[in-house]
Structures are given as C-alpha cells and as structure tokens.
C-alpha positions as CSV (number, residue, x, y, z in Angstrom):
1,M,0.0,0.0,0.0
2,A,2.8,2.4,0.9
3,R,4.5,1.7,-2.5
4,V,1.2,2.5,-4.3
5,L,0.8,5.8,-2.4
6,R,4.3,6.7,-3.3
7,W,3.8,6.1,-7.0
8,L,0.5,8.1,-6.9
9,A,2.3,11.0,-5.3
10,L,5.0,11.0,-7.9
11,A,2.5,10.9,-10.7
12,L,0.6,13.7,-9.2
13,L,3.7,15.9,-8.9
14,A,4.7,15.1,-12.5
15,T,1.2,16.1,-13.7
16,L,1.3,19.3,-11.7
17,A,4.7,20.1,-13.2
18,L,3.3,19.6,-16.8
19,L,0.3,21.7,-16.1
20,A,2.4,24.5,-14.7
21,Q,4.6,24.4,-17.8
22,A,1.6,24.4,-20.0
23,A,0.1,27.3,-18.1
24,E,3.2,29.5,-18.7
25,D,2.9,31.9,-21.6
26,W,5.2,30.8,-24.5
27,I,5.9,34.5,-25.2
28,D,7.4,35.0,-21.7
29,E,9.7,32.0,-22.3
30,L,11.3,33.4,-25.5
31,P,15.0,33.9,-24.9
32,T,16.6,37.4,-25.0
33,V,19.1,38.2,-27.7
34,T,22.0,37.9,-25.2
35,A,20.7,34.5,-24.0
36,I,20.6,33.3,-27.6
37,A,24.2,34.5,-28.1
38,H,25.4,32.7,-25.0
39,G,23.6,29.5,-26.1
40,V,25.2,29.7,-29.6
41,V,28.7,30.1,-28.1
42,E,28.3,27.0,-25.9
43,Q,26.8,24.9,-28.7
44,L,29.6,25.9,-31.1
45,K,32.2,24.7,-28.6
46,I,30.6,21.2,-28.7
47,D,29.7,21.1,-32.5
48,T,33.2,22.1,-33.5
49,A,35.2,19.9,-31.1
50,D,36.5,17.7,-34.0
51,W,37.0,20.5,-36.6
52,R,40.4,21.1,-38.1
53,F,40.8,24.8,-37.3
54,D,44.4,24.7,-38.4
55,V,43.1,24.0,-42.0
56,R,40.5,26.8,-41.6
57,G,43.3,29.2,-40.7
58,I,41.7,30.6,-37.5
59,A,40.9,29.3,-34.0
60,L,37.3,29.0,-32.8
61,E,37.6,31.8,-30.2
62,D,38.9,34.1,-32.9
63,D,36.3,33.2,-35.6
64,D,33.9,36.1,-35.4
65,D,32.4,35.2,-38.8
66,L,31.4,31.7,-37.6
67,F,29.7,33.1,-34.5
68,A,27.9,35.8,-36.6
69,V,26.6,33.2,-39.0
70,Y,25.3,30.9,-36.3
71,M,23.9,33.8,-34.3
72,T,22.0,35.1,-37.3
73,G,20.7,31.6,-38.3
74,T,19.5,31.0,-34.7
75,L,17.7,34.3,-34.6
76,V,16.0,33.5,-37.9
77,L,15.0,30.1,-36.4
78,M,13.4,31.9,-33.4
79,R,11.4,34.2,-35.6
80,R,10.2,31.2,-37.6
81,I,9.0,29.6,-34.4
82,I,7.2,32.8,-33.4
83,L,5.4,32.9,-36.7
84,Y,4.2,29.4,-36.4
85,K,3.1,29.9,-32.7
86,Y,1.4,33.2,-33.7
87,Q,-0.6,31.4,-36.4
88,E,-1.9,29.0,-33.8
89,E,-3.3,31.8,-31.6
90,A,-6.9,32.7,-32.1
91,S,-6.2,36.2,-30.9
92,L,-3.7,38.1,-28.7
93,S,-4.5,40.6,-26.0
94,P,-2.9,44.0,-26.6
95,E,-0.4,43.3,-23.8
96,R,0.7,40.0,-25.4
97,E,0.8,41.6,-28.8
98,A,3.1,44.4,-27.5
99,K,5.4,41.8,-25.9
100,L,5.6,39.8,-29.1
101,R,6.3,42.9,-31.2
102,C,9.1,43.8,-28.8
103,V,10.7,40.3,-29.1
104,V,10.6,40.2,-32.9
105,A,11.9,43.8,-33.2
106,S,14.7,43.0,-30.9
107,Y,15.7,39.9,-32.9
108,L,15.5,41.9,-36.2
109,E,17.6,44.8,-34.8
110,A,20.3,42.2,-33.7
111,E,20.4,40.6,-37.1
112,L,20.7,44.1,-38.7
113,L,23.7,44.9,-36.4
114,I,25.4,41.7,-37.5
115,G,24.8,42.3,-41.1
116,E,26.1,45.8,-41.1
117,A,29.5,44.6,-39.9
118,V,29.9,41.8,-42.6
119,G,33.4,42.1,-43.9
120,K,34.6,44.1,-41.0
121,R,35.5,41.3,-38.7
122,R,38.0,38.4,-38.6
123,G,36.9,34.8,-39.4
124,Y,36.7,32.0,-41.8
125,L,35.2,34.1,-44.6
126,T,38.7,35.6,-44.9
127,T,40.9,32.7,-44.0
128,A,39.0,29.8,-45.6
129,H,37.0,31.5,-48.4
130,K,39.7,34.2,-49.0
131,C,37.0,36.9,-49.3
132,R,38.5,40.3,-50.0
133,D,35.4,42.2,-51.4
134,P,31.9,42.9,-49.9
135,E,30.2,40.7,-52.5
136,C,32.2,37.7,-51.6
137,Y,31.6,38.2,-47.9
138,R,27.9,38.6,-48.3
139,R,27.5,35.6,-50.6
140,W,29.3,33.2,-48.3
141,F,27.6,34.8,-45.2
142,K,24.2,34.1,-46.7
143,T,25.2,30.6,-47.6
144,G,26.3,30.0,-44.0
145,I,23.1,31.2,-42.5
146,S,21.1,28.8,-44.7
147,N,23.2,25.9,-43.4
148,V,22.3,26.7,-39.8
149,A,18.6,25.8,-40.5
150,S,19.2,22.0,-40.3
151,A,17.0,19.9,-38.1
152,S,20.0,18.4,-36.3
153,Y,21.2,21.8,-35.2
154,R,17.7,22.8,-34.2
155,G,17.4,19.8,-32.0
156,R,20.6,20.7,-30.2
157,I,20.2,24.5,-29.7
158,L,16.5,24.7,-28.6
159,P,17.1,22.8,-25.3
160,R,19.8,25.4,-24.5
161,L,17.4,28.3,-25.2
162,F,14.4,27.1,-23.2
163,Q,14.2,26.2,-19.6
164,H,11.7,23.4,-20.0
165,D,12.7,20.4,-22.2
166,A,9.1,19.8,-23.0
167,R,8.8,23.3,-24.5
168,A,12.0,22.8,-26.6
169,A,10.7,19.5,-27.9
170,E,7.2,21.0,-28.7
171,L,8.8,23.8,-30.7
172,D,11.1,21.4,-32.5
173,R,8.1,19.4,-33.6
174,L,6.3,22.5,-34.6
175,V,9.0,23.7,-37.0
176,Q,9.4,20.2,-38.4
177,S,5.7,20.1,-39.2
178,H,6.1,23.1,-41.4
179,A,9.2,21.7,-43.1
180,V,7.3,21.4,-46.4
181,G,6.2,24.8,-47.6
182,A,8.0,26.8,-45.0
183,P,7.8,30.5,-45.9
184,Y,11.0,32.4,-47.0
185,M,12.2,34.6,-44.1
186,P,14.9,37.0,-45.2
187,S,17.2,38.3,-42.5
188,P,18.1,42.0,-42.1
189,A,21.7,40.6,-41.8
190,V,21.5,40.0,-45.5
191,T,19.0,42.6,-46.8
192,L,20.2,45.3,-44.4
193,M,16.6,46.4,-44.1
194,M,13.8,46.0,-41.5
195,E,10.1,46.0,-41.8
196,P,9.0,49.7,-41.4
197,V,6.3,48.8,-38.9
198,L,8.9,47.3,-36.5
199,K,11.7,49.8,-37.1
200,G,12.3,51.7,-33.9
201,V,10.2,49.4,-31.7
202,A,13.2,47.8,-30.1
203,R,16.4,49.6,-29.1
204,A,19.0,49.6,-31.8
205,G,22.7,49.5,-31.5
206,C,25.2,47.6,-29.2
207,F,24.9,50.2,-26.5
208,V,21.9,48.1,-25.3
209,Y,24.2,45.1,-24.9
210,G,27.2,46.7,-23.2
211,G,28.7,48.3,-26.3
212,D,31.0,47.0,-29.1
213,A,34.5,47.7,-28.1
214,N,36.2,46.0,-31.1
215,G,33.6,47.3,-33.7
216,N,32.9,43.8,-35.1
217,G,29.1,44.1,-34.9
218,L,29.0,41.4,-32.2
219,C,28.0,43.2,-29.0
220,D,30.2,42.8,-25.9
221,D,27.5,41.2,-23.8
222,W,26.9,38.6,-26.5
223,E,30.6,37.6,-26.4
224,N,30.9,37.7,-22.6
225,P,29.5,34.5,-21.0
226,Q,29.4,36.3,-17.6
227,A,27.2,39.1,-18.9
228,D,23.6,39.4,-17.7
229,T,21.2,38.0,-20.3
230,G,18.9,41.0,-19.5
231,A,15.3,41.4,-20.5
232,F,13.4,42.6,-23.5
233,A,12.8,46.3,-23.2
234,C,11.1,48.3,-26.0
235,G,10.1,51.4,-24.1
236,I,12.2,54.5,-23.5
237,A,15.9,54.2,-24.3
238,L,18.4,56.8,-23.1
239,E,21.4,57.7,-25.2
240,K,23.4,60.4,-23.2
241,V,23.0,63.2,-20.8
242,R,24.7,66.6,-20.8
243,M,24.2,70.0,-19.2
244,A,21.3,72.0,-20.7
245,A,22.1,75.3,-22.3
246,D,20.1,77.3,-19.8
247,D,19.2,75.2,-16.7
248,G,19.1,71.5,-15.8
249,L,20.2,68.5,-17.7
250,R,19.4,67.6,-21.3
251,V,18.8,63.8,-21.8
252,T,18.9,62.6,-25.4
253,L,16.7,59.6,-26.2
254,V,17.2,56.9,-28.8
255,K,15.2,57.6,-31.9
256,G,11.9,55.7,-31.9
257,S,12.0,54.9,-28.2
258,A,9.6,57.7,-27.3
259,A,7.5,60.0,-29.5
260,P,7.7,63.8,-29.1
261,G,4.8,65.0,-27.0
262,S,4.7,61.8,-24.9
263,T,5.6,61.7,-21.2
264,V,8.4,59.8,-19.6
265,S,9.4,59.5,-15.9
266,L,13.0,59.9,-14.9
267,R,15.1,60.5,-11.8
268,V,18.6,62.0,-11.4
269,L,21.2,60.6,-8.9
270,R,24.7,61.6,-7.8
271,A,27.2,58.8,-7.4
272,E,30.9,58.2,-6.8
273,S,31.1,55.8,-9.7
274,P,29.0,55.4,-12.9
275,V,26.6,52.8,-11.4
276,I,23.6,53.1,-9.2
277,D,24.6,51.5,-5.9
278,A,23.6,51.9,-2.3
279,Q,25.6,55.1,-2.0
280,A,24.0,56.8,-5.0
281,K,21.8,59.7,-3.9
282,E,18.8,61.0,-5.7
283,V,18.8,64.8,-6.3
284,W,15.7,65.0,-8.5
285,P,12.7,64.8,-8.4
286,L,12.8,64.0,-4.6
287,G,9.3,62.7,-4.1
288,S,7.7,64.3,-7.1
289,S,6.6,62.4,-10.2
290,G,9.6,63.1,-12.4
291,D,7.3,63.3,-15.4
292,V,8.7,65.2,-18.4
293,V,7.5,65.8,-21.9
294,V,9.6,64.5,-24.8
295,Q,10.7,67.3,-27.1
296,P,11.6,66.9,-30.8
297,G,15.1,67.5,-32.1
298,Q,16.0,70.6,-33.9
299,D,15.9,68.9,-37.3
300,P,14.0,65.8,-38.6
301,D,17.0,63.5,-38.2
302,A,17.9,64.7,-34.6
303,N,17.1,62.6,-31.6
304,P,14.3,63.6,-29.2
305,Y,15.2,64.8,-25.8
306,V,13.9,65.9,-22.4
307,I,15.1,68.5,-19.9
308,V,15.2,67.4,-16.2
309,A,16.4,68.8,-12.9
310,R,15.6,72.4,-13.7
311,G,16.3,74.7,-10.7
312,V,18.4,72.0,-9.0
313,D,21.9,72.9,-7.6
314,L,24.2,70.8,-9.8
315,T,27.4,72.2,-8.5
316,P,30.1,69.4,-8.9
317,D,30.8,67.3,-5.8
318,P,34.3,65.8,-5.6
319,S,32.9,62.8,-3.6
320,S,30.1,62.1,-6.2
321,P,31.3,63.5,-9.6
322,Y,28.9,61.3,-11.6
323,L,25.3,62.3,-12.5
324,L,23.1,59.3,-13.5
325,I,19.7,59.4,-15.2
326,Q,17.3,56.4,-14.7
327,P,13.8,55.9,-16.0
328,T,11.5,55.3,-13.0
329,S,8.8,53.8,-15.2
330,D,11.2,51.0,-16.3
331,P,14.1,50.4,-13.8
332,S,15.4,47.6,-16.1
333,V,16.5,50.3,-18.7
334,R,20.2,50.9,-18.7
335,P,20.8,54.3,-17.1
336,V,23.1,56.9,-18.7
337,H,25.7,59.0,-16.9
338,C,28.1,61.8,-17.3
339,E,31.0,63.1,-15.2
340,Q,31.2,66.6,-13.9
341,P,34.6,68.5,-14.2
342,L,36.5,69.0,-11.0
343,P,39.5,71.4,-10.4
344,I,41.3,68.5,-8.7
345,W,42.7,65.4,-10.4
346,L,41.4,62.2,-8.8
347,P,43.9,59.3,-8.7
348,R,41.9,57.4,-11.4
349,Q,42.1,60.5,-13.6
350,R,45.8,60.7,-13.4
351,K,46.8,57.1,-14.1
352,P,47.4,55.2,-16.3
353,T,46.8,58.3,-18.5
354,P,45.2,61.6,-17.7
355,S,41.5,61.8,-18.5
356,G,38.5,64.1,-18.3
357,L,37.8,67.8,-18.4
358,H,39.0,69.7,-15.4
359,G,38.1,73.1,-13.8
360,P,36.9,75.7,-13.2
361,Y,40.0,77.8,-12.5
362,R,40.2,81.5,-11.9
363,S,42.6,82.2,-14.9
364,A,44.3,80.5,-17.7
365,D,47.6,80.7,-15.8
366,A,46.0,78.9,-12.8
367,A,44.7,76.1,-15.1
368,V,48.1,75.6,-16.6
369,L,49.8,75.6,-13.2
370,V,47.5,72.8,-11.9
371,T,48.0,70.7,-15.1
372,R,51.8,71.2,-15.4
373,S,52.9,68.2,-13.4
374,L,50.8,65.8,-15.4
375,A,51.9,67.3,-18.6
376,L,55.6,67.0,-17.7
377,E,55.0,63.4,-16.7
378,R,53.9,62.8,-20.3
379,T,57.0,64.5,-21.6
380,A,60.0,62.3,-22.4
381,A,61.5,62.4,-25.9
382,N,58.2,63.8,-27.3
383,E,56.2,66.9,-26.4
384,A,52.9,66.8,-24.6
385,A,49.9,69.0,-25.3
386,F,46.6,70.1,-23.8
387,L,44.1,73.0,-24.2
388,V,42.8,75.7,-21.9
389,L,39.1,76.4,-22.5
390,H,37.0,79.3,-21.4
391,K,33.4,79.9,-20.5
392,T,31.4,82.5,-18.6
393,R,29.0,82.1,-15.7
394,G,27.2,85.3,-15.1
395,E,30.0,87.9,-14.8
396,Q,32.7,85.2,-14.0
397,D,35.4,84.1,-16.4
398,L,36.0,80.3,-15.9
399,Y,38.9,78.3,-17.3
400,Y,39.2,74.5,-17.8
401,T,41.8,72.2,-19.1
402,T,41.7,69.1,-21.3
403,P,43.9,66.2,-20.3
404,P,47.6,66.2,-21.5
405,V,48.5,63.7,-24.2
406,T,51.9,62.7,-25.4
407,A,52.6,63.6,-29.0
408,R,52.6,60.7,-31.4
409,A,55.3,62.3,-33.6
410,P,58.1,59.8,-34.2
411,E,61.1,60.0,-32.0
412,G,64.5,60.5,-33.4
413,V,66.6,63.3,-34.9
414,G,64.7,66.6,-35.1
415,R,62.0,68.1,-33.1
416,P,59.3,65.8,-31.7
417,L,56.4,68.2,-32.6
418,V,52.9,68.2,-31.3
419,T,50.4,67.9,-34.1
420,Q,46.7,68.7,-34.6
421,G,45.9,65.1,-34.0
422,D,47.3,65.3,-30.5
423,Y,45.0,68.1,-29.6
424,V,42.1,66.2,-31.2
425,R,42.8,63.3,-28.9
426,S,43.0,65.5,-25.8
427,V,39.7,67.3,-26.6
428,G,38.0,64.0,-27.4
429,N,39.1,62.5,-24.1
430,A,37.9,65.6,-22.2
431,F,34.3,65.5,-23.6
432,S,33.7,61.8,-24.2
433,Q,32.1,61.3,-20.8
434,S,31.8,64.9,-19.6
435,C,28.5,66.5,-18.5
436,E,29.7,69.6,-20.3
437,T,29.3,70.2,-24.1
438,A,32.2,71.4,-26.2
439,D,30.3,74.1,-28.0
440,S,29.6,75.9,-24.6
441,F,33.4,76.8,-24.4
442,T,35.8,78.9,-26.4
443,V,39.5,78.0,-26.9
444,A,41.5,80.2,-24.6
445,S,45.0,78.9,-24.9
446,W,47.1,76.1,-26.5
447,A,49.7,74.6,-24.2
448,H,52.5,72.2,-24.9
449,T,55.7,71.1,-23.3
450,H,59.3,71.2,-24.5
451,P,61.4,68.2,-23.6
452,E,65.0,68.6,-22.7
453,V,67.2,68.6,-25.9
454,W,70.8,69.2,-26.5
455,W,70.8,70.8,-30.0
456,G,69.4,74.0,-31.5
457,L,70.2,77.2,-29.7
458,D,66.7,78.5,-30.3
459,Y,65.1,75.4,-29.1
460,G,67.1,74.5,-26.1
461,G,63.9,73.5,-24.2
462,N,63.6,76.9,-22.6
463,N,61.8,79.1,-25.0
464,F,59.2,79.3,-27.7
465,S,60.5,78.3,-31.1
466,M,59.7,80.5,-34.1
467,I,57.2,77.8,-35.2
468,D,55.4,78.3,-31.9
469,F,55.2,82.0,-32.3
470,N,54.1,81.6,-35.9
471,F,51.4,79.2,-34.8
472,A,50.1,81.6,-32.1
473,I,49.9,84.5,-34.6
474,G,48.2,82.4,-37.2
475,I,45.4,80.9,-35.0
476,R,44.5,84.2,-33.4
477,S,42.3,85.1,-36.3
478,E,40.5,81.7,-36.5
479,P,36.8,81.8,-35.6
480,G,36.8,78.3,-34.3
481,F,38.4,74.9,-34.3
482,R,37.2,71.4,-35.2
483,F,38.4,68.5,-33.2
484,G,37.3,65.5,-35.1
485,S,34.0,65.1,-36.8
486,D,31.7,65.8,-33.8
487,L,33.5,68.4,-31.7
488,Q,33.8,72.0,-32.7
489,I,34.9,74.8,-30.3
490,P,34.7,78.5,-31.2
491,S,37.3,81.0,-30.3
492,A,36.7,84.6,-29.0
493,P,40.0,86.5,-29.5
494,Q,38.3,89.9,-28.9
495,K,37.6,88.7,-25.3
496,I,40.2,86.2,-24.4
497,Y,43.3,87.7,-26.0
498,R,43.0,91.4,-25.4
499,E,46.4,93.0,-24.7
500,G,47.2,93.5,-21.0
501,Q,44.9,90.9,-19.6
502,T,47.1,89.0,-17.2
503,P,45.3,85.6,-17.2
504,A,45.2,85.4,-21.0
505,A,47.9,83.7,-23.1
506,L,47.2,82.3,-26.5
507,I,50.0,79.8,-26.2
508,Y,52.1,78.4,-23.3
509,V,55.3,76.4,-23.2
510,L,56.0,74.2,-20.2
511,V,59.6,73.4,-19.9
512,A,61.0,70.0,-18.9
513,N,64.6,71.0,-18.3
514,R,66.9,70.4,-15.4
515,W,68.0,74.0,-15.4
516,D,64.7,75.7,-16.2
517,R,61.2,74.7,-14.9
518,C,59.3,77.9,-15.8
519,I,56.1,78.4,-17.8
520,R,56.1,80.9,-20.6
521,G,53.1,82.6,-22.2
522,F,52.8,84.6,-25.3
523,V,49.9,86.8,-26.6
524,P,50.1,88.0,-30.3
525,R,49.3,91.5,-31.2
526,D,47.4,93.1,-34.0
527,G,49.8,93.5,-36.9
528,D,52.0,90.5,-36.0
529,K,52.8,88.7,-39.3
530,V,52.4,85.1,-40.1
531,F,55.6,83.8,-41.8
532,G,55.7,81.3,-44.6
533,E,57.9,78.3,-44.7
534,D,60.2,79.9,-47.2
535,E,60.7,82.8,-44.8
536,L,61.3,80.6,-41.8
537,G,63.9,78.6,-43.5
538,P,65.1,75.1,-42.6
539,T,67.1,76.0,-39.5
540,V,65.3,79.0,-38.1
541,D,63.9,77.1,-35.2
542,G,66.8,74.8,-34.7
543,S,64.9,71.7,-36.0
544,E,67.8,70.7,-38.2
545,S,71.4,70.6,-36.9
546,W,73.1,70.0,-40.3
547,I,72.7,71.6,-43.7
548,E,74.4,70.2,-46.7
549,G,76.2,72.7,-49.0
550,S,79.4,74.6,-49.5
551,W,81.0,76.7,-46.8
552,E,79.8,79.9,-48.6
553,D,76.2,78.6,-48.5
554,L,76.5,77.9,-44.8
555,V,77.8,81.4,-44.1
556,R,75.1,83.0,-46.2
557,L,72.3,80.9,-44.4
558,E,73.7,81.8,-41.0
559,K,73.7,85.5,-41.9
560,E,70.1,85.3,-43.1
561,R,69.2,83.4,-40.0
562,E,70.8,86.0,-37.7
563,A,69.1,88.9,-39.5
564,F,65.7,87.2,-39.3
565,F,66.1,86.5,-35.6
566,T,67.3,90.0,-34.9
567,E,64.3,91.5,-36.6
568,H,61.5,89.1,-35.5
569,Y,62.3,86.2,-33.2
570,K,64.2,88.2,-30.5
571,G,61.4,90.7,-30.5
572,F,58.8,87.9,-29.8
573,L,61.1,86.5,-27.1
574,A,61.1,89.9,-25.3
575,R,57.3,89.8,-25.2
576,Q,56.9,86.4,-23.7
577,R,55.8,86.2,-20.1
578,E,57.6,83.9,-17.6
579,F,55.8,82.6,-14.4
580,G,55.3,79.6,-12.2
581,C,58.9,78.6,-12.0
582,A,59.1,75.3,-10.2
583,P,62.1,74.4,-8.0
584,L,64.9,72.7,-9.9
585,P,65.4,69.0,-9.3
C-alpha cells in the first residue's frame, strides 16, 4: 500500500509540473538576444570539437564570422518559431501583442547589427574562403546562414534556449511540421533592411548590450558569458546626458523609443562611480513624479530629448562626480551617466593616462599651473599637449583644461612636434564622458611642453620656437576649431586675447629642463605677421642641426638666420611672459 501511495504522489507531482509548464505563456519564455548569443557560443564549442581549425586558418575563439553566421541563423529560427506559434493563436491581447512585437523587433535589430558589420571582422570568410570584397563576404555569409537551418542543429540548440525540455521538444516538432512549404524569411543581416512597422520598436545598437569595443558588430554582452542576459525592453531608451544650455540636464533619447509629446518618468542621482549603488543619492525629483514631456530634435534627423532637474543645484561634488539618469517607469532600462569636471585630479584621472575635463580655475595661468605636473610626466622624448578652455557664468570668467596627451610624432633626430591630431585626442578624451558640451566653451590657450634637448640654440627646451610664435599668430584670427567630426569649439579673440589681460595667453610652453622649470606665455598683437615656410627657412627654429652645401652657403644661411632673428624672433622673445617657475630638481 505504501508503495502504491508513493507512485500516486510522484504521478501527481509530475502532472502538476506539466500543467504548470503548459500554463506558462510561451511569449514569456522566449530567450533574449544575449541569452541566444550565450547559447550559440556554448553549442559551437561542442559542435566544432572535432573540426580542423588549423586548416580553416583561424581558431574558434577568434572566428567572429562563424559566431555571426550561427547567431543570425538562430535568430531566424526563433522568428520562424514565433510565426508558427502566432498562427496557432486565435487572438492576442494588446499586452501580449506588444510583448511579441518587442521580441521580434529585438531579434531583427540584432540581425541588422550583425549584417552591417559583414566584412569588418575576422573569421573563416577571410581565411578559408579568401574573401576580399563585400560581394564575396555577403555571398558566403548568406550561404552560411542557410546551413544553420538544419533539423539536427535545431534539436541541439533549442534545449539550450528554453528552460523546459518539453517546450523545446514542442517547438522542434512545430518547426518540423512546417518543413514542407516553409515561408521564406529573409534576414536583415542579408538585406540590411527591416520592416518599417517594426523599425524603432526595439532599441537599436550595441549600447543596449554593453557596447561594441572592437567594432565587429557582435556586442560585448553577447561575447561575454558572464554578462547578464537581460530582459526585453522596448520602451524609453536613453542615449546620453549633458548640461542643458540654460538650466538643468538635457537627456537625449534613442530615436523611436519615445515620441515627441509623450511623457516619460526619470530621476537624477549623484554617485561616486557610474553605477547606481547603495551610496547613490537622488537629487531630483525628490518625491515628485519626475514626469517630463519629450521634445523633438532641432531637425528631422535629430534625436528627441527631455530637460530634467531644472532649478536643482548641480554644483560638482568631488565625492560624487557622476550624474546618472534612470527611468523610473522601467528600472530595467540601462541608465546613462556623465562626469562633472573638477578642479582637482582624482587618482583614477591621473593614471594610467590623464583623463577628463578639469576646472573651473580663476585664470588660464592657474589652469596651466595645476596641469603642469601631469603634462611634464607625459614628456619624455616627445612633447605633450593640452588646451585651456574658457566659458562665462554670469560675470565670472572660468577656465578649464583638457587632459595632457603625449605627442605621437616619431622619436629621433629633429623636433618631436605636437600635431593637430594630438589636440584632437586631448579634446575627445575631455568630452567623451563629460557633462559639459564642447560648444559651450571657447578656446582660450594652447599649451605644450618642451622636452630637454641638446641641440638647436633657439630650441634648447627653454623658449618658444619660431614655429610656436608663428602658430600663435596664425590661429588668433581663426573663428573656431574642429576637433574630429563631432566636436567644434569656437574662439573669441576679442575677449580672451586682449592685450594687457594678465590671465590670458594664447599659447604656453611648459619646460621640462633640469636648469629651467618655468612656464612661458605669449599673446600675439594686432599686426603680427604670419611667416611662410620659405621665410622661416630650414634651421630658423633649430629643428635641423646639419645643412648640406658649401662653406659659402652655410655662411650665407647663417647671416640670413641671424638677420631674421634680430628682426623678429628676439622681439617675440622679449614679449613672452615667464611665471610659475618650479624648484629645480
């Protein structure tokens, strides 16, 4: 009797488990894009255990093409399953319809991401198929996707993607039942297009999945088995946050995630790090709703945005320099953050390389003095460079610095000059995560270091070279400067460079010399001439220590050089300003 009761109890438990599984909504069981990616990675390890990767010319862990092909094929399989299940439904409630639209749109956006990077990643399409042109890549990529549709692969991957084996088996049978007459389902990975009705429903781009550090179209969370598989989210999506032009914070939304005129709910927090943890402190709306109306961008292609935290004191706090924005209506949405500039350099901003925008300081001189030690640390055989920026707050003049970068000019004989690209890197670093916007500043001063050198009397590490003076005179008339494709900063010479204004210097030289640790500033005047290369000559700044030619040629060049320096260079030297001399080592 006891044995019979035991078997009855086991049967009852099994029946209840089956009923519970059947009661679960299949839509809620659909795996997220990241969960599919993790499943594909694990299945590939097993399926390719006996492959000859030495013949293919690339190891499994490096074969991004193989992962992309199987990932796309699996997403197409999941959309096929959804189609068949949808056809079985008599009707869907609006809530279930919205869930399903979100899932399908998420899969399609992921396929589109993968397709847009075809030919831009490493893998067997290059090593085995020797593809060198886009047509070859896409032809073999499409062929690979079709090979993933086999029944054997489907039988192996579905148990990895669904928690219940019974559900995986059910869906496997469902697809098999439609094997004859299965509809053609093109992938956005091949067509590079999505159905218009689903475009913008799900969040687009790898920022949803932790970014794409190597730019291969395979998002970081997909390739990281430790990453959270996340949840489907097709509501509001935040792109970035910056200070608003007049008051508060401007939060840019991903296009299609919220329509202009709609209302979203957000909150603003301060934190020591760019994550919302137990120490993060809410600064807005502090008990209010946090509802704000979505505004359209300034042109049809611009992203919508909202303004939050109007009237809130957003003065930077050294203990909590990050501002974070989180949707309160959907806490699962990834928050966005920015870092406020501080006049001090925190340890993480100093090493391994200087980073971030810093300020405000009372003058350009003060900004350079604070940044000098970091700049000199970046000065070895090459120069280092940074910018001093200016903005006003009421009647106050405020100055900021970008982080010093080491010049990438090749080392060796001759001057290791700072180039425009070095300033571009410095500005890009300053504003990549900053709460400030570049166009709210003007360029006040250009600063660079001189390493200690042993040649060139006019470039002994102590003074401006003639090239430095020429640069200063030339850029004074520029209305603004472009630092890469996205950052443009205007200049305001009539305000910043007026003669006699002590804090202003268009260009600084910071000396890294065992006999001289002074800073020198120079402000050009109206009427200063910009010299051409033919006027400067090959040795006028000491950049070349040897000139080929006869003795008469050398004597003539030296006389021309001396005359030029007497008339121009020495006059400029007399106008430079020396300050901030540090103790000699």
